[in-house]
C-alpha positions in Angstrom: -2.6 1.5 -0.7 -5.8 -0.5 -0.2 -6.3 -2.7 2.8 -6.9 -6.4 2.7 -9.2 -7.9 5.3 -7.4 -11.2 5.8 -5.5 -11.7 9.0 -2.5 -14.1 9.0 -2.0 -16.5 11.9 1.6 -17.6 12.5 4.3 -18.4 14.9 1.9 -19.6 17.5 2.3 -23.3 18.1 5.1 -22.9 20.7 2.9 -21.1 23.2 -0.3 -23.2 22.9 0.4 -25.0 26.2 0.5 -21.8 28.2 -2.5 -20.7 30.2 -4.4 -17.7 28.7 -3.4 -15.4 31.5 0.2 -15.9 30.6 -0.5 -15.0 27.0 -2.3 -11.7 27.8 0.2 -9.1 28.7 -0.8 -6.2 31.0 -2.4 -3.3 29.1 0.1 -0.6 28.1 -0.5 2.9 29.7 -3.0 4.6 27.3 -4.3 8.1 27.4 -7.0 9.9 25.6 -7.8 13.6 25.1 -9.6 15.8 22.6 -8.5 19.3 21.4 -11.0 22.2 21.3 -11.4 21.7 17.5 -12.6 18.1 18.0 -9.4 16.2 17.1 -9.4 13.1 19.2 -5.9 11.9 20.3 -5.0 8.5 21.8 -1.5 8.0 23.2 -0.2 4.5 24.1 3.2 4.3 25.8 5.6 1.5 24.8 9.1 2.3 25.9 10.9 -0.8 24.7 12.7 1.1 21.8 13.2 4.8 21.0 10.6 4.6 18.2 7.1 6.0 17.7 4.3 5.5 15.2 2.0 8.4 14.4 -1.3 7.6 12.6 -4.0 10.1 11.5 -7.3 8.3 10.8 -10.2 10.0 8.9 -13.8 8.7 9.1 -14.2 8.3 5.4 -13.8 5.5 2.9 -15.4 3.8 0.0 -18.6 2.9 1.9 -19.3 6.7 2.2 -19.3 7.0 -1.6 -22.3 6.8 -4.0 -22.8 5.2 -7.5 -21.1 7.3 -10.1 -18.7 8.8 -7.7 -16.6 5.9 -6.5 -12.9 5.9 -5.8 -12.9 9.4 -4.3 -11.5 8.4 -0.9 -8.6 6.4 -2.4 -7.8 9.1 -5.0 -7.7 11.7 -2.3 -5.3 9.5 -0.4 -2.9 9.7 -3.4 -3.3 13.4 -3.7 -2.5 14.0 0.0 1.2 13.6 -1.0 1.0 16.3 -3.7 1.7 19.4 -1.8 0.3 21.8 0.9 0.8 25.4 1.8 4.3 24.9 3.3 5.6 22.0 1.1 5.6 21.2 -2.6 4.6 17.8 -4.2 6.7 15.0 -2.6 8.7 17.4 -0.4 7.2 16.1 2.9 8.0 12.5 1.9 11.6 13.6 1.1 12.0 15.2 4.6 10.8 12.0 6.2 13.1 9.8 4.1 16.0 11.9 5.2 15.1 11.3 8.8 15.0 7.5 8.1 11.3 7.4 8.7 8.8 5.0 7.2 5.5 6.5 5.9 2.5 5.4 3.9 -1.3 5.6 3.8 -4.2 3.2 3.3 -7.8 3.4 2.3 -10.6 0.9 3.1 -14.3 0.7 3.2 -14.6 2.7 6.4 -11.5 4.9 6.8 -8.5 6.5 5.3 -5.3 6.7 7.4 -1.8 8.2 7.1 1.2 7.0 9.2 4.8 7.6 9.9 7.2 5.4 11.9 10.3 7.3 13.1 12.6 8.0 16.0 10.6 9.2 19.0 12.5 12.4 19.3 11.4 13.4 15.7 7.7 13.0 16.4 7.2 16.7 16.0 8.3 16.6 12.4 5.7 14.0 11.5 3.0 15.9 13.3 3.9 19.2 11.6 3.8 17.6 8.2 0.5 15.9 8.9 -1.2 19.0 10.3 -0.1 21.1 7.3 -1.8 18.9 4.8 -4.9 18.6 6.9 -5.1 22.4 7.1 -3.9 23.4 3.6 -3.8 20.6 1.0 -3.4 22.2 -2.5 -4.8 19.6 -4.9 -3.3 21.0 -8.1 -5.1 20.0 -11.3 -1.9 19.1 -13.1 -0.8 16.7 -10.4 -4.3 15.1 -10.4 -4.1 14.6 -14.2 -0.9 12.6 -13.7 -2.0 10.8 -10.5 -5.4 9.5 -11.8 -3.5 7.7 -14.5 -1.4 6.0 -11.8 -4.5 5.0 -10.0 -6.1 3.5 -13.1 -2.9 1.5 -13.7 -3.0 0.4 -10.1 -6.6 -0.8 -10.7 -5.5 -2.7 -13.8 -2.5 -4.4 -12.1 -4.2 -5.2 -8.7 -7.7 -6.0 -9.9 -8.5 -6.2 -13.6 -5.5 -8.3 -14.4 -5.7 -10.5 -11.3 -8.6 -13.0 -11.6 -8.8 -13.7 -7.8 -9.1 -9.9 -7.0 -11.6 -9.3 -9.9 -13.7 -12.3 -8.8 -13.8 -11.0 -5.2 -14.7 -7.5 -6.3 -17.7 -8.8 -8.3 -18.7 -11.1 -5.5 -18.7 -8.3 -3.0 -20.9 -6.2 -5.3 -23.5 -9.0 -5.2 -23.1 -9.8 -1.5 -23.7 -6.3 -0.3 -27.0 -5.2 -2.1 -28.0 -2.5 0.4 -24.9 -0.9 1.7 -21.8 0.9 0.3 -19.6 -2.1 1.0 -20.3 -3.4 -2.5 -18.3 -0.4 -3.8 -14.6 -1.3 -4.6 -12.3 0.9 -2.6 -10.2 1.8 -5.7 -13.5 2.7 -7.6 -15.0 1.4 -10.8 -12.9 2.2 -13.9 -15.8 4.1 -15.5 -15.8 6.5 -12.5 -12.0 6.9 -12.5 -12.2 7.8 -16.2 -14.6 10.7 -15.5 -13.3 11.8 -12.1 -12.6 15.6 -11.9 -10.3 17.4 -9.6 -13.2 19.5 -8.3 -14.8 16.3 -7.0 -11.7 15.6 -4.9 -11.6 19.2 -3.6 -15.2 18.9 -2.5 -14.5 15.5 -0.9 -11.5 17.0 1.0 -13.6 19.9 2.3 -16.4 17.6 3.2 -14.6 15.0 5.3 -11.1 16.2 6.2 -11.7 18.1 9.4 -10.0 17.7 12.8 -13.4 16.8 14.3 -13.6 13.9 11.8 -10.2 12.5 12.6 -8.4 10.5 15.3 -4.7 10.8 15.9 -3.0 7.7 17.4 0.5 7.9 18.8 2.2 4.7 20.1 5.7 4.3 21.2 8.5 5.7 23.4 6.6 8.9 24.4 4.8 10.5 27.3 1.4 11.9 27.1 2.4 15.4 28.2 5.0 15.9 25.5 2.6 14.5 22.9 -0.2 16.8 24.1 2.1 19.8 23.9 3.1 19.0 20.3 -0.3 18.1 19.1 -1.7 21.3 20.4 1.1 23.3 18.8 0.6 21.8 15.3 -3.1 20.9 15.2 -4.7 23.3 17.7 -5.3 26.2 15.4 -7.0 24.2 12.6 -10.7 25.1 12.7 -13.3 22.5 13.1 -15.9 22.2 10.3 -19.3 20.8 10.0 -19.2 17.2 8.8 -22.2 15.2 7.4 -23.7 12.6 9.6 -22.7 9.2 8.1 -25.3 6.5 8.7 -24.2 2.9 9.4 -23.9 0.7 6.3 -26.7 -1.8 7.1 -27.4 -4.8 5.0 -30.5 -6.9 4.3 -30.3 -9.6 6.8 -32.2 -12.0 4.6 -31.9 -10.8 1.0 -32.4 -14.3 -0.4 -29.8 -16.6 -1.9 -27.8 -14.9 -4.7 -25.6 -16.6 -7.2 -23.3 -15.7 -10.1 -20.9 -17.5 -12.5 -17.8 -15.6 -13.6 -15.6 -16.7 -16.5 -12.1 -15.2 -16.0 -8.5 -15.7 -17.1 -7.8 -18.4 -14.5 -6.4 -21.9 -14.8 -8.4 -23.4 -12.0 -12.1 -23.1 -10.9 -12.7 -21.6 -7.5 -15.6 -21.0 -5.2 -16.7 -18.0 -3.0 -19.4 -18.2 -0.4 -20.4 -15.3 1.9 -23.1 -14.9 4.6 -24.4 -11.5 5.6 -23.6 -11.1 9.3 -23.3 -8.2 11.7 -20.1 -6.6 12.8 -19.3 -5.6 16.3 -20.9 -2.2 15.8 -24.2 -3.7 14.6 -24.5 -7.1 16.5 -27.4 -7.7 18.9 -24.8 -8.9 21.4 -20.9 -8.9 21.3 -21.0 -12.6 22.1 -22.4 -13.3 18.5 -19.4 -11.6 17.0 -16.8 -13.4 19.1 -18.5 -16.7 18.4 -18.3 -16.0 14.6 -14.6 -15.2 15.0 -13.9 -18.5 16.7 -16.1 -20.3 14.2 -13.9 -19.0 11.4 -10.8 -20.3 13.3 -12.5 -23.7 13.9 -12.9 -24.0 10.1 -9.6 -22.4 9.0 -7.2 -22.0 11.9 -4.2 -23.9 10.7 -3.1 -27.4 9.9 -5.5 -29.0 12.3 -8.6 -26.9 11.4 -11.7 -28.7 10.0 -11.5 -27.6 6.4 -7.9 -28.6 6.1 -8.3 -31.8 8.0 -11.5 -33.0 6.5 -12.0 -31.6 3.1 -8.4 -31.2 1.9 -6.5 -34.1 3.4 -9.4 -36.3 4.4 -11.8 -36.4 1.5 -9.3 -34.9 -0.9 -12.3 -32.8 -2.1 -10.4 -29.5 -2.3 -6.9 -28.4 -2.9 -7.4 -25.5 -0.6 -10.1 -23.8 1.5 -10.4 -20.9 3.8 -12.8 -19.0 6.1 -12.5 -15.5 7.5 -14.6 -12.8 9.1 -13.9 -9.1 9.8 -15.8 -8.1 13.0 -14.4 -4.5 13.1 -16.5 -2.8 10.5 -18.6 0.4 10.7 -21.7 -1.6 9.7 -22.6 -5.1 8.8 -20.0 -7.6 7.6 -19.6 -10.9 5.7 -18.5 -14.4 6.8 -16.6 -15.7 3.8 -15.5 -19.2 2.8 -13.5 -20.0 -0.3 -12.4 -23.3 -1.9 -10.6 -24.7 -4.9 -11.9 -28.1 -6.0 -9.3 -30.8 -6.3 -9.4 -31.1 -10.1 -6.6 -33.7 -10.1 -9.1 -36.0 -8.3 -11.9 -34.9 -10.7 -13.7 -32.9 -8.0 -16.2 -30.1 -9.1 -17.3 -26.8 -7.8 -20.6 -28.3 -6.9 -19.0 -31.0 -4.8 -16.7 -28.4 -3.1 -19.7 -26.3 -2.2 -21.6 -29.3 -0.9 -18.5 -30.1 1.3 -18.4 -26.6 2.8 -22.1 -26.9 3.5 -21.6 -30.2 5.3 -19.1 -28.5 7.6 -21.4 -25.6 8.3 -24.3 -28.0 9.0 -22.1 -29.9 11.4 -21.5 -26.7 13.4 -25.2 -26.1 13.5 -26.0 -29.7 14.6 -23.2 -30.4 17.1 -21.3 -27.8 19.1 -17.5 -28.2 19.1 -16.0 -30.1 22.0 -14.5 -28.2 24.9 -11.0 -29.5 23.9 -11.3 -28.4 20.3 -12.6 -25.0 21.3 -9.8 -24.6 23.8 -7.1 -25.4 21.2 -8.6 -23.0 18.6 -9.1 -20.2 21.2 -5.4 -20.6 22.2 -4.3 -20.2 18.6 -6.4 -17.1 18.1 -5.3 -15.4 21.3 -1.6 -16.3 20.7 -1.9 -14.8 17.2 -3.3 -11.6 18.7 -0.6 -11.4 21.3 2.2 -11.8 18.8 0.6 -9.3 16.4 0.3 -6.7 19.1 4.0 -7.0 20.0 4.4 -4.4 17.2 3.8 -0.7 18.0 2.4 -0.3 14.5 -0.1 -3.1 15.0 -1.2 -1.6 18.3 -1.8 1.8 16.7 -3.7 0.2 13.8 -6.0 -1.7 16.1 -6.7 1.4 18.2 -7.3 3.6 15.1 -9.5 1.0 13.4 -11.7 0.6 16.4 -12.1 4.3 17.0 -12.8 5.1 13.4 -15.5 2.5 12.9 -17.3 3.9 16.0 -16.1 1.5 18.6 -13.7 2.1 21.5 -9.9 1.5 21.6 -10.5 0.0 25.0 -11.9 -3.1 23.3 -8.3 -4.2 22.4 -7.7 -4.7 26.1 -11.0 -6.5 26.6 -10.7 -8.8 23.5 -9.0 -11.7 25.1 -11.6 -11.9 27.9 -14.4 -11.7 25.4 -12.9 -14.6 23.4 -12.4 -16.6 26.6 -16.1 -16.3 27.5 -17.4 -17.9 24.3 -18.9 -21.4 24.8 -19.4 -24.2 22.4 -23.2 -23.5 22.6 -22.5 -19.9 21.5 -20.8 -21.1 18.4 -23.6 -23.5 17.6 -26.2 -20.7 18.0 -24.3 -18.3 15.8 -24.0 -20.9 13.1 -27.8 -21.7 13.3 -28.6 -18.0 13.2 -26.3 -16.8 10.3 -25.3 -19.8 8.2 -28.6 -19.9 6.3 -29.4 -19.7 2.6 -31.4 -16.4 2.9 -28.1 -14.7 3.9 -26.0 -16.5 1.3 -24.1 -15.2 -1.8 -22.2 -17.7 -4.0 -19.8 -17.1 -6.9 -18.5 -19.9 -9.1 -15.3 -18.8 -10.9 -14.4 -20.7 -14.0 -11.7 -20.5 -16.7 -12.7 -18.5 -19.7 -12.3 -21.6 -21.9 -15.0 -23.5 -20.1 -17.6 -20.9 -21.3 -17.1 -22.1 -24.9 -17.0 -25.7 -23.8 -20.4 -25.4 -22.1 -21.9 -23.8 -25.2 -21.0 -26.6 -27.5 -23.9 -29.0 -28.4 
């Protein structure tokens, strides 16, 4: 499975009148320890139900890959279910299903993670299965020959045959000229066609070591019982030397980049992205939290600026969005999208000009205190609701740790958002929403290529 970067905000309007302190629940008891082999373990207690989630995160993803060898991290994720020393292909999954557990895995630019959700008294089963494939994955050639065809079909279905996904893939390749973030997580098809099982075996030996992993356990457990079980199943796995992975840094001012894509789509669409830092690379955290609130000002629900002004007000677009992922290992993108209102005769050029007007407004005039308070309440309420889930708590912890940040940030996040001022948002807009950092993709129906070529 491949991770999407978009966060959904929902179910929040009923709590917007509450003070921020009422929204922020007290941090759950959280414990951290490291085994002698380097495996880092974070345990967060949540005793509301007799359930636990176990997630094992590896510091490797598509941003670690190189041209000609793309898709390795995602392909290895698939092969992790194909047998180990103790269990044959699919047998571990069968055992978990019989216990009523949920399991899956996901790969992104910066990490690969495997998880199980099950009754808390069965945690040991999940840990044993996970430790066994870390220590003794088999990677049989015949299983790989079948699985690579599954991966190629996944690419066709999720990317090649979906114009929006294909457009974003091409856009990212242009928007990230200097870092590995331009590499698609699933890999380019040409690299999938020539991938060999020996490449995956080498990738596994290179990155899958206890000292390159973080185990996150959240739920109805105590730290002592978890420590005992983790030591039992993971403690004897030897540490291995792991390469030093440099941060994926981008060209801050690469110059304006543009592309036009003709795809099998009915409606034209627009993608705009600005190269910006993530929390791991920003000069100050305040810049990052200001960018997060800027995205919410533009696209934070029905009353946000893009919806209010460009969609319902000017009827310039039939839809528009803005988003930003701050929790990356390296630099990030601030992305805006729009679909021009073709029923009103609006064009891509007019939609792009409308987005620029909104960005220039942020640069010229800081938001009012009232508008910022409303948007901040929406963002914080969304975070609080999201973290009601033990899986979301574990995922937030694992993501932060795996991109080189600290899990403790999830308990500091609300205070950081509270500290952002209107002037901070204005300054972030002036710093980052400039053409030297801009990439633009115009996505048009295939038929329009032929129309444009006619005399």
